[in-house]
N, C-alpha and C positions, 0 to 999 in steps of 0.2 A: 504494500500500500504506500503510495507516494505522500509527500507532505500535504498537498492540497486536499486529497481525499481524507487524510487523517484529521485535518483542521475542520473540514466540512462536517465530519462525523461528530465533532464536539458540539455542534448545534442541532444534532438529530433529535426529533421528537421522541425517539425510542430510547428509554432510560438506559437499557443494557448497552446499546451501540455507543451512546454518549459517554457512559462510565468507562467503557473499554478504551475509547479514543483518549479520554483524559488521562487514564493510567499509562497509556503508551507515551503520551507527551511528557508526563512526569518522569517516566523511566528514561526518555531521551535526554531530558534536562540533567538528570543525575549522572548519566553515563558520559555525556560530552557536552558540558554547558556552553563552551565557546561556539561549537558547531550549531547547537540548538538555537542560540540567540541570533546568529547570522542567518540561519535558515528562516526564522520567523520574520526578521527585519526585511529580508529579500522578498518575502511574500507580501508584506505590507506595501512595499513600494512598487510592486509589480502591477502596472496599469492593465495588463492583459488578463490578470487573474480575476475570478468572480468576486464581487464585492463582499459576499457573506464569508468567503474564505479569507479575504484580507482582514475583515473585522475580527474573525476568529484568531488569526495570527497576532493581531494587535492586542487582543484581550489576553491571549496566552503569554505574550511578552510582558505586558503590564503586571499580570499576576505572578510572573517570575521575579518581579522587582519589588512589589509592595505587598505587605501582609498586615492584617489587623493586630496580631499578637506581637508584642515587643521582641520576644526571643526569636521568633521566626523572621521578623523584619531584620534583626541583626545578622542572622545567617545569610539572608538574601543580599543585604548590603555588602557583607564581606565577600560573598561569592562574586558579585558584580565587580567590585573594586579589584578583585584578584585577576580579572581578565587583562590580557595585554592591551596596550594603548591602541593598536591598530584595530583590534576587534571592536573595542568600545567605540572608536571613532566611526567605524563602518556602520554600526547599529544606529548611532546618533544621527549620522548623515542620512540614512534611509528613513528614519522616523521624521526628520525635518522635511525631507523631500515629499513624504506622503501627506504632509499638511496641505500641500497644494493640489491634492487629488481632485479630479473632476467629479468623483463620487463623494458627495458631501459627508456621508456617514463615516467613510474611511478617514476623512480629515479629522473628525471628532475623536475616533479611536487613536489616531496617530498623536493627537493632542494629549490624550491620556498617557501614552507611552513617553512622550517628551517630558511631561510633568513627573512621571514616575522616575525617569533617569535623573532629572534635575533634583528631585527630592532626596535621592541617594548621593549625588555628587556634590551639590552646592555646599551642604554642611561640612564636607571634607575639603573644601577649597578647590574642587575641580569644576570644569565646564563653566567658569565665570562668564564666558562670552555668550552664553545661551540667551540671556535677556536682550543683549545687543542684537543678536541675530534675529530674534523674534520681533523686536521693535522695527527692524528693517523690513521684515515681511509685512507688518501691519500697514506700512506706508506704500505697499505695492498696490496702487489703485487699479491696476489692470486685472488682478486675479481676486475676485470676490471670495471664492471658496478658501483661498489661502488666508485672506484677512480674517474670515470667520474662525477657521480652525486655529489660527495663531492667537486670536483673542481668547478662545477657549483654553488654549494651552497656558496662556498667562494667568487666566482665572484659576485653572487647576493648580498651577505652581503656587499662586498666592494662598490657595486654600490649604495646601499640604506642607508648607514650609514655615518655620517660625519667623514672625515678622522681622526680628532683628537681622536675620540673614539677608533679607531683601531691602531693608530700610535704605541702604546706600543707593539703590536704583529707584527709590520710590518716585522721584520727580519724573523720570523718563517713563516709568510704567504708567503713572497717572496721566501724563500728557497724552500717551498713545490711547489709553482707555477712554479718556474723556473725549478725545477727538472722534473716536468711533461712536460714542453715545450721543453726539450732538444732533439736534433736529435737522441740521443741514445734510447729514449723512443719507445718501440716496437708498441704501440697502437696509431694510428692516432687520434682516438676518444679522448683518454686521452690528447694528445697534443693539440687538438682543445679546449677542456674544459680548459686546463691550459693557453693557449694563451688568451682566453676570460677573464679568471680570472685575468691574468696579466694586460690586458687592463683596467679592472675596478679598479685595485689596484695601478696603476701608480701614482695617485695623492698623496697617502700618503707614498710613499717610497722615498720621497725627500731626506731624510738623506742618504739613500743608494746611491742615484745618486750623492751625494756630494763626495762620496769616489770613487776614480778613479778605483781601482781594481774591486769593485763590479759593478760599472757602465760599465766597459769593458765587464764583464761577461754577464750582462743583455743584452747589445747591441749585443754581439756575438751570444747569444741564439736567439734573435729576428731576426738578419740578416740571420742566418742559417735557421730559420723557413720560410723565404721568398723563400727559394729554396726547400722546402719540396715537396715530391711527391703528397701530398694531397692538392687539390685546396682550400678547406675551411681553412686549416691551413695557406696556403700562404696569403689568403685574410686577415685572422686574424692578421698575422704578419705585413702586411702593415698597417692595422688599428692601430696597436701598434706604428708603426713608426710615423704615423700622430699625434697620441696623445703625443708621446715623444717629437716630434718637437714643439708642442704647449706648453708643460710644461717646457721643458729643452733646449730651443733654444740656449741659451748662451753656453751650453756644447757640441754642436754638430759639431764644426769645425773639430776636429780630425776625427770623424766618416764619415763626409761628404766626406772628402778627400780620406779616405781609402776604403770606401765601399758604402756609401749611394748614391752618384752620380750614380755610375754604376748600383747598384741594382734597383734603381727607374726608370732609363731610360730603362733598360731591362724590368722592370715590365710594363711600359707604352706600350711596343711593344708586350706584351704577347697576345697570341691568345685567351686566356680565358678572357672574358670581365670583369668578377668580379674582377680579379687581376689587369687588366689595369686601371679600375676605381679607385681603391684604390691608385695605384701608381701616377695617375694624381692628386688625392686628396692631396697627399703628397706635390706636388709642388704648388698646389693652396694654401695650408696652409702656406708654406714658403713665398709665395708672399704676403699673407695677413699680416703676421707678419712683413715683411720688409717694407711694405707700411706704417703700423702703426708706426714702428720705425723711418722711414724717416720723418713722420709728427711730431713725438715727438722731433726729432733732430732739425727740423726747428723751432718749438716752443721754444725750449731751447735756440737756437741761437738768436731768436728775443728778448728774455728777459735776455740774458747774463747769462743763467743758465747752469749747467753741466748736460749733458744727462745721464739718469740712466743706459740705456743699449744701446750699440752700435750695429749697423747692421754689419753682417758678409758678406753681399752682395752675399749670395749663388745664388740667382736668376740671378744676373748679370754675375757671373762667369760661371754658367751653361747654359746661354742663347744659345750659339752656339750648345750645345748638345740637349737641350730640344725643341727649336723652330721647327727644322725640323720634330721631332717626332709628336709634337702637330699638325702641319700643315697636316701631313700625316693622322693623326687620324680624322681631320675635314672631310676628304673625305670618311669616313666610315659611311655615313648616311644610314638609312634604308628607303626604298621607302614609306612604310606605317607606319612609326614610330608614336606611340602615344606620344603626346607632354608631357604627364604626366609620361612617362616612361624614366628614366634616361639612356642614353647610352654613349658610348665613344666619339662620335662626339660632343654631347652636353657638356660633361665634358671638352673636349679639348677646346671648344669655351670659356667656363667659365674661364678655367685656363689661356687662352691667354689674356682675359680681365684683370685678376688679375696681370698677368705678365707685361702688359702694364703699370699698375699703379705702380708696384714695380720698374721697370727699366726705366720708362719714355721714353725719346727720343731714347734711345738705341734700342728700339724694332723696330722703323720705318724702317731703312735700312734692318733689318733681315726679314721683312715681305713683303715689297713692291715687290721684284722679284716674289714671289709666286702669289701675286694678279695679277700682269701684265701678268704672264704666263697662268693664269687660268680663268680670268674673262670672256673671250669670248670662252672658250673651248666648244667642242661639247658635252662632257659628263656633264650632269647636276650636278653630284656629285662635279666636280671640280669648276664649276661656283658658286655653292652655297657655297662651302668652301672658295672661294676667297672673296665673299661678306661678309661671316661670319668673316673672318680674318680682313677685313677692318673695319667692325662695331665694332669688339672687341677692336680695338686699339684707339677708339675715346676718351677714358678717360685715362689720364696719361701723354702722351707726351704734350709738350708745344703747345698750339693752333697755335702759329706762325709757328711751324714745320708742323702741319697738314693742315693749311689753303690752301697752293698751291695744296696739294694732293686732298683735298675735292673739290676744285674748278674744278680740272681736272676730278674728278670722278662723280660729281653730274649729268651732262648730261647723262653719261652712266647708272648710277643707275636709274634715272628717266625713261630712255628708257627700262630698264630691268623690270619695273613694268608690261610690256607686255610679259614677258618671258613665254614660253610654259609650264614650270614646276611650279607646285604650291609651292613646297618647296623653290625654288629660289625666287619666288615673295614674299613669306612670310618673308624670311631673308632680302630681299631688303627693304621691308616696315619697318622692325625692324631697319635696318641700317639708313634709312632716318629719322626715329624717334629719333635715337641716335644723328644724326647730328643736328636736330631741337632742341634737348634738351641741348647738350653740346657745340655745335660750331655754334650757331646761327649767329655769326658775319661773317661766311663764306658764308652765303646765301645773295646774292645781289638781293634786291627786284626787280630791273628793269630786271635783267637777269633770275633769277631762280624761282621767286615766282609763276609766272603764270603756267609754266610747272609742277612745284612741286605740287601746289595745285590741278591742273587738274589730275595728276597721282594719288594722294592720294584720291581724291573724286571718281575717277573711280574705285579705289580699294575697295570702300565701297559696290560695287556690286559683289564682289568676294566671296571666301569661308570664313567661320567664323574666322579662324585664321588670314587671311589676313585683314579682316575687322577690327578685334581687334587691329592689329598693325597700320593700317591706322588711326584709331581713336586716338591711342596713339600719333602718329606723329602729327596729326592735333592739339591735345590738347597741345603738346609741342610748336607748332608754336604759338598758342594763348598765352600760358604762357610766352614765350620769347619775342614775338614781340608786344603783346598787352599792354594796359595801366597797370602800376603797382601802387599800393597804395603808395603814397609818391613820385611819379614821379613829374617832373616839370609840373605845371598846363597846360602849353602850349601843352604838349604831350597828354593831355586828350581830345584834340579836334579831332584828327585823327591819324591813324597809317598806316604803309605800308600795313597792312592786311585789312584795312577798305573796299576796293572795293570787297573783296572776302567773307566777313563775312556772308552776307545774303545767298549767294549760298551755302556756306559750312554748315551753320546751317540748312538750308532746307534739304540738302542732308543727314545730320546726323539724322534729325527728320524722314526722309523717311526710313532710315536704322532701326530705332527703331520700325517701324510699323510691328512688327512680334510677333508671339506667342512663338518663340524659343529664347533661350539665350545661344545657344551652344558656348562653349569656352568663355563665358562671353562677347560676342561682343556687345550685346544690352546695357549692363551696361557700357561698354567702350564708346559707342556712347553718352549715356546720360552724362557721365563724361566729354566728350569733349564739349558737349553743355554747360555744367556748366562752363567750362573754358572760352569759348567764351563770355559768359554772364559776368563773373567776370572781364575779361580784356577788355571789350568793351569800345570804345571811344564815345564821344558825338555824332559823326555822325552815329553811329550804334545803338543808343538807340531805334529807332523804331523796330529794330530786336529783342531787349530784350523784348520790350512790346508785340510784336506779339508772341514771344516764350512763354511768360507767359500765354497768352490766349490759345494757343495750348495745353500746359501742363494741365491747369485747366480743359479744355474740356475733355481731356483724363482721368483726375482724376474722373470727374463726371461720365463718361461712365463706368469706372472700378468699381466705387462704386455701380453703378446700376447693375453690373453683380455679385454682392456679393452672391446672392442666387444660382448662377449657378456653384459655386465651388464644384467639385465632390470629388477629392482625395487630398492626400498630395502634389502631383506635382502641381496641380492647385493652391493650397493654397500658396506654395512656390513661384510660378510664380507671383501670385497676390501681395504677400508681396514684392518681388524684385521690381516690377514695382512701387508700391507705394513709396518705399524707393527712387527710381530713381527720381520720380516726386518731392518728398520733397526736394531732393538735388538741383534740378534746381530752384524750387521756392525760396529756401533760398538765392541762388546766385542772383536771380532777385530782391528780396526784398532788399538785401544789396546794390545792384547796384543802384536801383531807389530811395532808401531812402524814404523821405515822398512823393515822386512821385508815390508810390505804393497805395496811398490813394484810387483812384477810384476802385481798385481791392480788397481792404481790406475786405469788407463784404463777397465777394465771397470766398476769401481764407479762412477766419475764419469759414464760414459755412461748407466748404468742410473738413477743418481740424477737426472740431468737429464731423462731420459724420465719418471721418476716424478713430478717436479715439474710437468712439462707435463700429465701424465695426471691429477694430483690436482686441477688447476684451483684451486678455492677451498676445498678441504677442508683447513682449517688444521692439523689434527692431523698429517696426512700430511706437509704442508710442514715443520712443526716437526721431525718425525723425520728427514726428508731433510736439512734444514739441519744437524741435529746430526751426521749422518754426515759432511757436508762439513767441519764444524768439527773433528771427530776426525781426518779424513784430512789436513787442513791441519797440525794439530799433529804428526801422525806423520811427514809427508813434509818438513816445514819448507820450505826453498827450492825443493825439487823439486815443490812444489804449484803453482808459478807458471804452468805451461802451462794449468792449468784455470781460472784466475781470470776471464779475459775471457769464457769461455763461461758462467760461473756468474753474473756480475754482473747480467745482464738479469733474472734471477729473484730476485736478492737485493733490488734496489731497490724493486720493488712491495711486497715483504713489509715493508720498512722504512716504507713509506708507508701500510700498513694500520693506521692509528692506533687504529681501534676494536677491533682484535684484539690484546689485551694480550700473550697468551702468544707468539703468532707474532712480534710485534715484538721482544719480549725476546730470543727465540732468535736472530733476525736480527741484533740489536745484538751479541750474543755472538759470532756468526760473524765480524763485522768485527774484533773483538778477536783471534779465533783466526787469521784470515788475516794480520792485521798482525804478530802475534807470530811466525807461521811464516815470513813472507817477510822480516822485518827491514827493512833499508834498501831492498830491492827494492819494498816496498809503497808507497814514496813516490809512485809514478806513479798510485796509486789514492787517495791520502790526501785530495786535494782533493774528490773526489766523496764520499768517506766523511764528511769533516768537514762538507760542505755539508748533506748529508741529516740528519746527527745534530743540527746546530745548528738546522735547520728543525724537526726533531721536538721540540726543547726548547720551541719557540714554540707548539706545538699545544695547544689547549684540550681536545681530545678524548682525547689520549694519556694512559693511566693514569700516575699520578705515579711508580709503582714502576719503570716502564720508564725514566723519566728518570734514575733512580739508575744503572741499567745503562749509560746513555749517558755519564754522567760518568766511570765506570770505563773505558769504551772510549776516552775521550780519553787517559787514561794509557797504555793499550796502544798507541795510534797513536803517541804521543810517544816512548815507549820504543823502538818499532820504527824510527822514521825519524830519531831524534836531533835534531840542530840544524835539520834540514829542517822541523821543526815551527814554525819562527820565524814564518811568515805567519799562523799561527792563534793564536799565543801570547797576544796582548793580548785578543782576543775571548774566548778560552777562560778566561783568568784572570778576566776581568770576570764571566763567567757563574758561575764557581766561587765568586767572592767574594760575589756576590749570593745564591747558594744557601746559602752558609755562614752568612749573616746571619739565616736563618730561625730564629725563636725559638718553640717550641711553648707552648701553654697547658698548664701542668702537670696540669690536671684532665682534659684530653683525651688519654686513654691511647693511642688509635690514632695521634694526631698526634705524641705523644712518641716512640712506636716508629718512626714514619716518619722523623722528623727524625734519630733515632739512625742509621738505615740510610742516610739521605741524607748525613750527615756522613762515614760510612765510605766511601761512593762518592766523595765529594770528596777525602778523604784519599788514596784509591787513585790518583785522577787527579793530585793534587799529587806523589805519590811518582814516578809515571811521568814527569811533566814535569821534575821536578828531576833525575832520573837521565838524562833525555834530553840535558840541557845540561851536566851535571857533566863535568868533565875535557875540555871542548871550549873552543875559543876564543870561543864565544858565551855562555859562562856568565854574563857580566855582565848579559845580558838579564833574568836572574831577579831582580836586585837590587831593582827597584821593587816586586816582588811578595812579598818576604820578610816584611814586616810582616803582610800579610793571611793568609799561610800560617800564621805563628806564632800569630796571633790565634785561628784556628780550632783549632789544636793545643791551645792553652791552654784554650779553651772545652770541647773534648772531654775533656781530662784532668781538668777540674774536675767533670765529670759522674760522680756516684757510681754510676750505673747502667751505665756504659760496659762494653762487652764486652772480653774479653782481647785479641781480634784488633785492636780499635780502639786499645787501649793500646800494643800492639806497633807498629802502623803509626805512631802519634804519635811514639813514642820513635825509631823508625827514621827518620822524617822530620826530626826535630831533628838526628840524626846525619848524614843525607844533606846537609842544608843546611850543616852545619859542614864536611863533607868537600868540598862544592862550593866553599866559600870559606875555605880553610885559612890565608890570610894576613891575617886580622883584618878583612876588609871588612865583616863583619856582627857584629863583636865586641860592639858595644853591645847588640844584641838577645840574643845568646847569654848575656850576663852577667846577664840578668834573674833576679830572685830565684826566680820560679816554675820556671824551667828548672833552676836549681841544686837546688831542692827535689825536683823530679821525678827528677833523675838520682841523687839520694841515696836514692831510695825503697827501703825495705827490706820493703815489704809482700809478701804471697804472690803469686807469679806463676809461670808455667810456665818450665821450663829454657830454652825457645826465646826467650821474652821477656827472660829474664835475660841471655842471650847478646847480644841486641840492645842491651840497656841498657848492658852493659859496653863494647860497641863505640861506642855513641853518646857515652858518657862520655869515651872516648879522643879521639874526633873533636873534641868541644867543647873539651877541654883543649888540643888542638893549635891550634884556630882562635882561642883566646882568650889564647894564650901571649904 
């Protein structure tokens, strides 16, 4: 089979033919990568070859250069850079030549190849001339296809490369792009490619935006493009305005006044849906920015700080203009709209919700007349729009302003759960869910609870979308009215919801007796059951117990059906149900605590069967492990009979280095088991420590899992106390090495990672210090005190540290002082930085203050 046939087969509708061709291509890439790249590039540039074959060659070459996963991308980059200069030059030359193909689609694929090569080479200082070459092509007025593909290539490059690498060429790129986007450009296809390239380059033309003349010209070109005769160009122009508002909000006052208010309001009224959607998105973006700025201003005021950026209140100023348009758009629902399909009425509802958060109370008088005029209208479009408008303003305005309105509306909304129209009922259920979530204080138990619960439970027999919203509303009721961890113990006895809990949970369990999960309604019902279990009061504990038995029985039945699974859909359905069961069981175990003991054998037997049946389905394994962790925490030392049977399943999960989530959960289970068994876990600690230390050496394991491992060291040490001695020096060496990592302050991801890493190390130190404190082996810690305090000092010097890190640091100083009360580490504790931290008067939570007072006392005693 020649190259053309092979490439054509990668596009075959027949899956087997397609996979076979893809495997052969991968094999060719592995066997002789230089020949493979040259073969593909020769095919792209070959004008006598069929377009679909050339496209396939381009995509294969692009996919050999770019990958989503970081590790694979590194391999691809190294593989490309290892090619000799002649081969790389030939492939680049072919890709650039193909940009001018008279078959337009080929030019677009060639643009992707050029961008993929640039993304690999430019960061390494190679192919610096590419931008200059492309800019030359853009100015070639004779070849429209070449200009379009070149602008696409520039756009793709801008999208895939860090702004600082291209910033040097930003002026030239911007000039070329803006030139192509002008209204004088005769080709709408060139304009569209230019507008898309501009969209991708906006982030690194910050310097140009700082200069008023250049900014005015860019804004003029974009604003004119919103009036272009080509719909795609108009959509692209509005997309640019959204991005410009996000990046350069503080510069937009002048343009909002002169043009943007009018253009975007007109855009929202446009008969072409794609244009209206982008214009609505513009105002949604403004509202999100101004809500964030209001929050920052409030925080600055609370702490007497100067706010960095002030709001320009665009949304408040435009309110009278945009609210009528949004309300009108709410009535443009489609009878059979797919909920996954974004349309103008959905976008308008979202925008209205964001507007309510941005302008708060001001929105209420602007909306109420519309609701009153339409909530009982004959036309379902108007009724649904009225309910949607009401539901959308539940968050933002002061609850005191909304309470009388909700009290007035609740009986009407409850009654509307019987509306003849499905979409109206769906939105009513969603609105009731919002009220239960955000304004629970407006629901008067004696007046509203019975009719509300009845309406929502009846809704569980309706269509899938309505069921899902009713489940969500019931879940919110449980979350808001039920018992909360940390509540006054008296409220643990009963709640206003208690009389309804049994009926609601039974109705939810009936709803889940189905093979279908359309619209995720079955999952929503199980989530609601989980909430009722989590927030149950003492008088509803029998409901929790009976729910556990129902779920375990279902689990047994489902495990028995394992051999009847036929296809992928059956397998996914089976997996979903098992995940749902595990979630409910976890909440039951946490609720009942050691009261779960009578069911423990049954739970562990089923979980071990589930782990075996799940094979390599990692999501199921994660859920099963989380059940084990919860059970260990609940049973504590009574969990010991199950450990030996469980370990053979735990260790393979710990060694699945490529599966980040599963590995993280498995590490967490080690911590749970160690904490539960306490000193009894010493018999397993050797195996635990070996596998954890081995995992730290892995190059494949995600670095975030390694943070969990460090915390687990602390759990193991706390559990086994001085028996941790054999692992002490190795562990302390690892922690010291990890604590020395210093991030590049410009690499935000790394800064965040190092911050989390340090918290993991501090947790480990805390566990280890407490393991040896008040024992006859405490002196083993002495050599490690300097490195512990060094990290504490580094963490406390970090102005971006979290409250929890501050508390752990202060606690650790106290723990060390408490461990050595007779002056053994006096010289370290008398350091000026420690005295300064212990005198700290800055704002902190009561909990941290309490830790600070205790640490101060311990240090005082240890340095007396």
